[in-house]
C-alpha positions as CSV (number, residue, x, y, z in Angstrom):
1,M,-23.0,-7.6,32.1
2,S,-26.5,-8.3,32.4
3,L,-28.5,-11.0,30.3
4,D,-31.9,-10.4,31.4
5,Q,-33.9,-9.4,28.0
6,P,-37.1,-7.7,29.6
7,R,-40.4,-7.7,27.9
8,A,-43.7,-6.0,28.6
9,D,-45.3,-8.9,30.8
10,V,-42.3,-9.7,32.9
11,K,-41.8,-7.1,35.8
12,P,-39.1,-7.6,38.2
13,V,-40.1,-8.0,41.8
14,V,-38.2,-5.1,43.9
15,N,-39.0,-6.6,47.2
16,H,-35.4,-7.9,48.2
17,L,-37.3,-10.6,50.4
18,A,-39.2,-12.3,47.2
19,P,-37.5,-13.5,44.3
20,T,-37.1,-11.4,41.2
21,I,-38.7,-12.7,37.8
22,D,-36.0,-12.2,35.1
23,A,-36.2,-12.8,31.5
24,F,-33.9,-15.0,29.4
25,L,-33.3,-15.8,25.8
26,G,-35.2,-12.8,24.7
27,G,-38.2,-13.3,26.8
28,A,-38.6,-16.9,25.9
29,L,-37.8,-17.9,29.3
30,T,-38.8,-16.5,32.4
31,V,-36.8,-17.4,35.6
32,S,-37.6,-16.7,39.2
33,Q,-34.3,-16.4,41.2
34,P,-33.3,-14.8,44.7
35,A,-33.0,-11.1,44.7
36,K,-29.9,-11.2,46.8
37,G,-27.0,-13.8,46.5
38,Y,-25.8,-15.9,43.6
39,R,-28.0,-15.1,40.7
40,A,-27.8,-17.0,37.0
41,G,-26.3,-14.9,34.2
42,L,-23.8,-15.3,31.3
43,D,-22.4,-18.8,32.6
44,A,-25.8,-20.6,32.9
45,V,-26.9,-19.4,29.6
46,L,-23.8,-20.6,27.7
47,L,-23.8,-23.8,29.5
48,G,-27.4,-24.7,28.4
49,A,-26.6,-23.6,24.9
50,A,-23.5,-25.8,24.6
51,V,-25.6,-28.9,24.6
52,A,-25.4,-30.8,21.5
53,P,-28.3,-30.9,19.2
54,G,-28.6,-34.6,19.3
55,S,-28.7,-35.1,23.0
56,R,-32.2,-36.0,24.4
57,S,-31.6,-36.2,28.0
58,V,-29.7,-34.0,30.3
59,L,-28.4,-33.9,34.0
60,D,-27.9,-30.5,35.6
61,L,-25.4,-30.8,38.5
62,G,-25.9,-27.9,41.1
63,C,-28.7,-26.3,39.1
64,G,-29.6,-23.6,41.3
65,V,-32.9,-22.0,40.1
66,G,-32.5,-24.3,36.7
67,T,-31.5,-21.6,34.3
68,A,-29.2,-23.9,32.4
69,G,-31.5,-26.7,32.3
70,L,-34.2,-24.4,31.2
71,V,-32.1,-23.4,28.2
72,A,-31.1,-26.9,27.3
73,L,-34.8,-27.8,27.3
74,S,-35.7,-25.0,25.1
75,Q,-33.6,-26.2,22.4
76,R,-35.5,-29.2,21.4
77,S,-39.2,-30.4,22.3
78,D,-38.4,-34.0,23.2
79,R,-35.5,-33.4,25.3
80,T,-35.7,-34.4,29.0
81,A,-33.7,-33.2,32.0
82,L,-33.1,-34.0,35.8
83,L,-31.9,-31.0,37.5
84,A,-30.0,-31.9,40.8
85,E,-29.6,-29.0,43.8
86,R,-28.9,-29.6,47.5
87,D,-30.6,-26.1,48.5
88,P,-34.2,-26.8,49.4
89,D,-35.0,-22.9,48.6
90,L,-33.3,-23.2,45.2
91,V,-35.0,-26.4,44.5
92,A,-38.6,-24.9,45.2
93,L,-37.6,-22.3,42.7
94,A,-36.4,-24.6,40.2
95,V,-39.6,-26.6,40.3
96,A,-41.7,-23.2,39.9
97,N,-39.5,-22.3,36.8
98,L,-40.1,-26.0,35.3
99,A,-43.8,-25.3,35.4
100,A,-43.6,-21.5,34.5
101,N,-42.1,-22.3,31.3
102,G,-43.9,-25.3,30.5
103,F,-41.4,-28.0,31.0
104,A,-42.8,-29.8,34.2
105,N,-43.8,-32.7,32.0
106,R,-40.4,-33.1,30.8
107,A,-38.2,-32.4,33.7
108,R,-38.0,-32.7,37.4
109,V,-35.7,-31.4,40.3
110,A,-34.0,-33.7,42.9
111,L,-32.9,-32.3,46.1
112,V,-29.5,-33.9,46.6
113,D,-25.8,-32.9,47.1
114,V,-23.7,-33.6,44.1
115,T,-20.8,-34.6,46.2
116,A,-23.0,-37.1,48.3
117,R,-22.4,-40.9,48.2
118,G,-23.2,-42.6,45.0
119,V,-26.1,-44.5,47.0
120,E,-27.6,-41.2,47.9
121,R,-27.2,-39.7,44.2
122,K,-28.8,-43.1,42.8
123,A,-31.6,-42.8,45.3
124,A,-32.4,-39.2,44.1
125,G,-32.6,-40.3,40.4
126,L,-28.8,-39.8,39.3
127,L,-28.6,-43.1,37.9
128,P,-25.2,-44.6,36.3
129,D,-25.0,-44.3,32.6
130,A,-28.4,-42.7,32.2
131,F,-28.0,-39.4,30.6
132,D,-26.9,-38.2,27.2
133,T,-25.3,-35.0,28.5
134,V,-24.2,-33.9,32.1
135,I,-23.8,-30.1,32.5
136,A,-22.4,-28.4,35.4
137,N,-21.4,-24.9,36.8
138,P,-19.7,-25.6,40.0
139,P,-18.7,-23.5,42.7
140,F,-15.7,-21.9,41.6
141,F,-13.4,-20.9,44.6
142,S,-11.5,-23.1,46.4
143,A,-11.9,-22.7,50.1
144,G,-9.6,-19.7,51.3
145,Q,-9.2,-18.2,47.7
146,G,-11.4,-15.3,46.5
147,T,-13.6,-13.2,48.6
148,L,-16.2,-15.0,50.5
149,A,-19.7,-13.7,49.9
150,T,-21.6,-12.3,52.9
151,D,-24.8,-13.8,51.6
152,P,-25.0,-17.7,52.4
153,G,-26.5,-18.4,49.2
154,R,-24.0,-16.7,47.2
155,A,-21.3,-18.1,49.3
156,G,-22.5,-21.6,48.7
157,A,-22.6,-21.2,44.9
158,R,-19.2,-19.8,44.7
159,H,-17.0,-21.8,47.2
160,M,-16.2,-25.3,47.9
161,P,-13.4,-27.4,49.3
162,A,-10.4,-27.7,46.9
163,D,-11.0,-31.5,46.3
164,A,-14.6,-31.1,45.7
165,L,-14.2,-30.4,42.0
166,D,-13.2,-33.7,41.4
167,L,-16.2,-35.4,43.3
168,W,-18.4,-33.2,40.7
169,V,-16.5,-34.6,37.6
170,K,-16.6,-38.0,39.4
171,A,-20.6,-37.7,39.5
172,A,-20.8,-36.2,36.1
173,A,-18.6,-39.5,34.8
174,T,-21.1,-42.0,36.6
175,S,-24.1,-40.4,35.3
176,V,-23.5,-40.0,31.6
177,C,-23.8,-42.6,29.3
178,N,-20.9,-44.2,27.4
179,G,-20.4,-42.0,24.2
180,G,-22.3,-39.0,25.9
181,E,-20.8,-35.7,26.9
182,T,-20.1,-34.0,30.1
183,I,-19.8,-30.2,30.0
184,F,-18.5,-27.9,32.7
185,V,-18.2,-24.1,32.6
186,L,-15.6,-22.4,35.1
187,P,-13.3,-19.4,35.4
188,A,-10.1,-19.9,33.2
189,T,-7.8,-19.9,36.3
190,L,-9.4,-23.5,36.9
191,L,-8.7,-25.0,33.7
192,G,-5.5,-27.0,34.6
193,V,-7.6,-28.5,37.6
194,V,-10.6,-29.5,35.7
195,L,-8.4,-30.9,32.9
196,A,-6.5,-33.1,35.4
197,S,-9.8,-34.6,36.7
198,F,-11.5,-34.9,33.1
199,A,-8.5,-36.6,31.8
200,V,-8.8,-39.5,34.3
201,R,-12.5,-40.2,33.2
202,F,-12.9,-38.9,29.8
203,G,-11.5,-38.7,26.3
204,A,-12.1,-36.1,23.3
205,I,-11.6,-33.4,25.8
206,T,-12.4,-29.9,24.4
207,A,-11.7,-26.7,25.9
208,L,-13.2,-23.5,24.6
209,P,-11.5,-20.4,26.2
210,L,-13.7,-17.1,26.3
211,V,-12.2,-13.7,26.7
212,P,-14.2,-10.5,27.2
213,R,-12.8,-8.7,24.5
214,P,-10.2,-9.5,21.4
215,D,-6.6,-9.7,22.8
216,A,-7.8,-9.9,26.5
217,P,-6.9,-13.0,28.9
218,A,-9.5,-15.7,28.9
219,S,-12.0,-15.1,31.6
220,R,-14.0,-18.5,31.8
221,V,-13.7,-21.7,29.9
222,L,-16.1,-24.4,28.6
223,V,-14.7,-27.7,29.0
224,R,-16.4,-31.1,27.4
225,G,-15.4,-34.5,27.7
226,V,-16.7,-37.8,26.2
227,K,-17.0,-40.7,28.4
228,G,-15.2,-43.8,26.8
229,S,-13.5,-42.1,24.1
230,R,-9.8,-42.1,23.6
231,A,-9.4,-39.1,21.2
232,P,-6.9,-36.5,22.4
233,L,-7.6,-33.1,23.7
234,T,-8.6,-30.4,21.8
235,L,-8.0,-26.7,22.6
236,L,-9.9,-24.4,20.7
237,A,-9.1,-20.7,19.8
238,S,-10.5,-18.1,22.1
239,R,-13.5,-16.5,21.3
240,A,-14.4,-12.9,22.5
241,L,-17.7,-12.1,24.0
242,H,-17.7,-8.3,23.2
243,G,-15.8,-6.4,20.2
244,A,-13.0,-4.2,20.9
245,A,-15.2,-1.4,22.3
246,G,-18.6,-0.9,23.6
247,H,-20.9,-3.3,25.4
248,D,-22.7,-5.4,22.7
249,F,-22.1,-8.9,22.5
250,A,-20.5,-10.4,19.5
251,P,-23.2,-11.8,17.0
252,E,-22.6,-15.2,18.0
253,F,-23.2,-14.6,21.5
254,E,-25.9,-12.0,20.8
255,A,-27.8,-14.8,19.1
256,I,-27.5,-17.2,22.0
257,L,-28.7,-14.7,24.3
258,R,-31.8,-13.8,22.2
259,G,-32.6,-17.5,22.0
260,T,-31.9,-17.7,18.2
261,G,-28.8,-19.6,18.2
262,R,-26.7,-22.3,20.0
263,L,-23.1,-22.4,21.1
264,D,-21.5,-24.2,18.1
265,W,-18.2,-25.8,19.3
């Protein structure tokens, strides 16, 4: 399920010791990312495209090479962003990606662990009540679950202690402003866990299950909460990424991947 949309002037680097340069949003964005290990794809694009049109400041927790933040920045010219990442190598790539896509004047990258103490997050720029939107694609296996990747970068991006997800939600709730939104994308198997964590800190929680094909079980879920709201939970109908046959994306998702649409939910 490759999302890279190649164009003539973007040629992937084949040396596995160097990053590849991949095109997203129909070539509107170019992203340098490790040739091996965890690589940004569908989740990152959907996460960035899920930010509300009126949101003017975004915090991307665990940004990796910055793909979701780049997508969010591409949606409006006056939007600003802070990208937070704990891996120095990925931070360097995220900084380069902001510059390569012309966003260096509207965004920066902070080297910080999302699960660090509040004073450390604050020192890195993750200020309380400071962002209209906080987005995150956290590591999605609890320790001891799933298959641990052999590449350290991929393993770090996919695995974390069982109680760490709540720390991510806590960090998001601290950083987002009153009335602002927090959006997580996760495997559908973690819906119960993330809803329990969101319910303590947010209202107007909305869950959007995504299925690979019509009538298939959900594979991933987007969850949004609003700080300070008391509105009840809304569980939206599932949306299929593909049709019943073939590999083409459904029109809604094709538009998002081509950079001509956003996720309306």
